[in-house]
C-alpha positions in Angstrom: 97.3 48.7 93.5 95.2 51.8 93.5 92.0 53.6 92.7 92.3 56.0 89.4 93.2 58.6 91.5 96.3 57.0 92.4 95.6 57.9 96.2 97.2 56.1 99.0 94.9 56.2 101.2 92.6 54.4 98.4 95.3 51.7 97.8 95.4 48.1 98.2 99.2 46.5 99.3 100.1 42.9 98.0 103.1 41.7 98.9 104.6 39.3 96.1 106.6 35.9 97.3 109.3 33.9 94.9 106.8 31.9 93.3 104.4 34.4 92.4 101.9 34.3 95.0 101.0 37.1 96.8 99.9 38.4 99.8 96.9 41.4 100.2 98.3 43.2 103.4 95.5 46.3 103.0 92.6 46.2 100.6 92.2 49.9 100.2 89.0 50.7 98.5 89.1 47.0 96.0 86.5 44.9 96.7 86.9 41.2 96.5 86.9 40.5 92.5 89.3 43.6 91.8 91.8 41.9 94.2 91.4 38.5 92.8 92.0 40.0 89.4 95.3 41.6 90.6 96.3 39.0 92.1 96.1 37.0 89.1 97.9 39.4 87.0 100.6 39.5 89.7 100.9 35.6 89.8 101.3 35.8 85.7 103.5 38.7 85.3 105.4 38.3 88.2 108.9 37.6 86.7 108.4 40.2 84.0 107.3 43.1 87.2 110.8 41.8 89.2 113.1 42.1 85.9 111.4 46.0 85.3 112.0 46.8 89.0 115.5 45.6 89.2 116.3 47.5 85.9 115.3 50.6 88.4 117.5 49.6 91.2 121.5 50.1 91.0 121.9 47.5 94.1 119.1 44.7 92.2 116.1 43.7 93.7 116.0 44.1 96.9 120.3 44.1 97.3 120.1 40.5 95.9 
């Protein structure tokens, strides 16, 4: 997740688990409210996100 300029240094990094829960590794410049909003979005949409990612990978999602 990034600011409007899509800079790497200001970005937050989330790891998404198989059940849609996410772990915040790096907060970047986002505040707690923004992080909660992103995590809620991930929880609701993680299956669609997984399917879209898999479409772009010739080997599937992380070789699975």
